N, C-alpha and C positions, 0 to 999 in steps of 0.2 A: 460406477461411472456416472458422471453428472455434468450438467452445464456449469461452468466455473463462475461466469460473471455475465452481467448485462440483464436484459429484460426477462430471460428465461432462467436466471440464476437458480441453482440448486435443484432444478428439475432432473430427476433420475432418467437415465437413458438405458435402453436395452441394447445388447450386442449379440451378434450371431453366435450360436453354439459351435463348439469344436475348435480346432486349431488352424483352420484355413484363413482366419483373419487375426490381426494383432491389434486389438484396441489400444490406442494411445492412452497411457495412464494419465490420471488427472494432474499429477505433478508435472509431467512433461508437457502436457497440453497447456497448463498455466504458464510454464516457462516460455513456451513457443509464443503464446499470444501476448505476453508481456513484452516480447521482443519486437512484435509487429503492430502493436496497438495503434500507433500513429497512422498506419496505412489502412486500417480497417474501416473507419467511418465513411459511409457512402460508396464503398467499393463494390465492384463486380467480382465475386469470388468463385473460383472453379476448384472443385474437390474431386480429384481423380483417384480411382481405386478407393471409393468412399467408405467401404466397410459399413459401419454402423451410422455413418453420417456425422459423427461427433465433431469433426473439425469444421465442416461447413456450417453446422448448427451453431457452434460456438461463435463463428464469424458473424452470422446473422444476429445472434443475441447481443453481440458487442457493437452492432451498428452498421454492418455491411448492408448495402442496398439489396442485394440478392445473392444467393448461393446456388450454383448449379452442380449437381452431383452426377457422376458417371460411375455406375457399378453394374456388373453383369450378373453376378451370382444371385440366385433366387432368395435365399435366406437373408443376406445383407440388404437386398432391396426391400424386403418386408420390414426389416428393422428400421431402415431409413424412413419409410412411410409412417411407421408407428411413432418414431421419435419426433418427426415433424408435427404430427398431430398432437402429441403430448405437450410439445413446447409451444403450440399454436403459431408456428412459423411457416405453415404451408404456403401462404400467400406470397412469401418472399423467397420461394425456392422453386427449383425445377429439377426433376429427376429423370435422367436418361438411363433406362435399364438395358444397357448394351455394352458390348466389348469396347474398351476405352479408345482404341484407334478409330473405330466407327463413330463413336460419340464426338471425338475431336473434329473429325471431318464434317459431321453434321453441323456442329456449331460454326465451323469455318464457312460452310455454305450459307449460313444465316448472317455472316459478317458480325458476329458478336465479339466484343473486345473485353478482355478481363484485366483487372488491376492486379489481382493476386491469383496465382495458380499453386495449389498444393497437391503434391503427388506422393503417395505412399504405396508403391508397387511391391509385389513379392520380392523379398531380398534375394540377391545373387542370381537373378534370372535375366540380367542385362536389359531390363525394361527402361532404366533411366536414360541411356543414350538413345534408345529408340523413341521414347516419348519426347525428350528434349529436342531431338532432331526433327520430329514431326511438328511440334509446336513452332519451331523456327521457320517452317515452310508455310505456315498459316497466317491468317489475319487476326489471330486470337490475342496477340501481345502488342503492346505499344511501348514506345520508349519510356523507360522507368517502370514497366511492369515488374512485379516481384514474383519470382518462381522459387518455391521451396520444395526441396526433395528430401524425403526421409529414406535413408539407406542404412545398411548394416555398418557397423563401426569401421570395418577395414576396407570398405568399397573404394575402388579406384575413382578418381575424378578426372582422369586423363581425357575423357571424351568432351569435356566442357570447352567450348570455343570461347576463349577469353577475349577475342575481338568483338564478340557479340554479347557476351555476358560477363558482368563484373561479379566476382565472388565476394559478396559483401561481408559475409561472416559464416563461420562454421561452429555449430554447437554440438559438442560431443557428450554423449551419455554413456552408460555402462556398456550397452550392447548395440547401440545405434547412434546415428547422428542426423542433424538437420543441416542442410546446405542451403544458404540463402543467395540467390542469384538475382542481380538487377540487370534488366535489359538495357544495353547502352547503344546498340545498333539494330535497326529494324530490318535492314536488307530487303527492301521492297514490300515490307508489311505496312500496315496502316501507320501513318505518322502520329506523332504526339498530339498534334492539333486536331486530328480526326476523331479523337476520343473524348474531347472536352465538350 
């Protein structure tokens, strides 16, 4: 596993041992970032269930202003710290070593707004509706924020409120998929102009 492109290109990354995390393959990661490359430069990027931190690190390497990582497990947290040091991207990152809902609430209390949110929760545990619902009640999103969910291939999308989120695209892989949601209604969250 390595950084695909940008200032940290080709730097190898470490990932946690065991089967509790599912590192995104370089090929899928490259496909993902090719699809969102225009959104990356200058963005505030939030990486939920960060694992090794590879997604947020790729975002910084490709020009994100900053990436914030939320990860609770001890070994992945150690991997994120190591990978940020190896890529020399520590100064443009923030790591919250805590359970993801607590991390989201902490960021909300700080009134931080993100342009891109990526979440890769454990499959088939109903995390997606829980986290998307929580994000919808915070000030972390602005109109046009991009939310990307990685799910198992057959996961239901019935929980997505299409009045609030536009399903921009779906990219299917062999065993999983990426769902790209664009915020179209903020429902009392910060307005578009508040983030500029």
